[in-house]
C-alpha angles and dihedrals in degrees: 000000000000094000103028100041113012092041095059091040093054094042090052091049090049091055093053095112097041134091088268087082095061141089090275098043128107136185119205118199117190105210119155142247082253087072084077104034126033122236109216112242089023099066094132091053090049092047092051090049091048088052089050090050091050089049089053091053092048094047089049091055094045096045100041093091089056090052093244113142123216119200125191116208115203112185125171116228108334124208098254135123089263090054096043093113096046122105123257143290099071132175116238116239090236090058091054091049096046095045091046090054091044088053089058092051093044093047094238122161098205133023132190102200121212131013095280091054093046091049092049090049092050092048091048092051089051100043119355092179092057092049090051090050091050093051090049092049090048092053094045090051090054095051 
């Protein structure tokens, strides 16, 4: 919670008197697909990402009148040191960065970077319970 929720909250508060809070400003919060679906054995991580996603929505509503855009980025497992032990497919960090910047230019509120994230988002929209079951089965197969 300290890093994934309170960190973005405090950073946003610290930027209050800067150009970020203007008609041309934007805040990009990298949450996670796990803000939507819980990964068994990582419930606290999922909860912290869900809190960050909720924070993004709240900030978007609060800052809209100032013209500041708030974008939530929800990647699945990303090819980073933290995700080294996670199964493929993984999203490349460059994809997350490029699609986040494109979301600012395209005025999007949420972005699921990379094909694996887009596929997970589509599956979740269609049947969230099935996605949750698939995540549970994946974790149980690993342990």
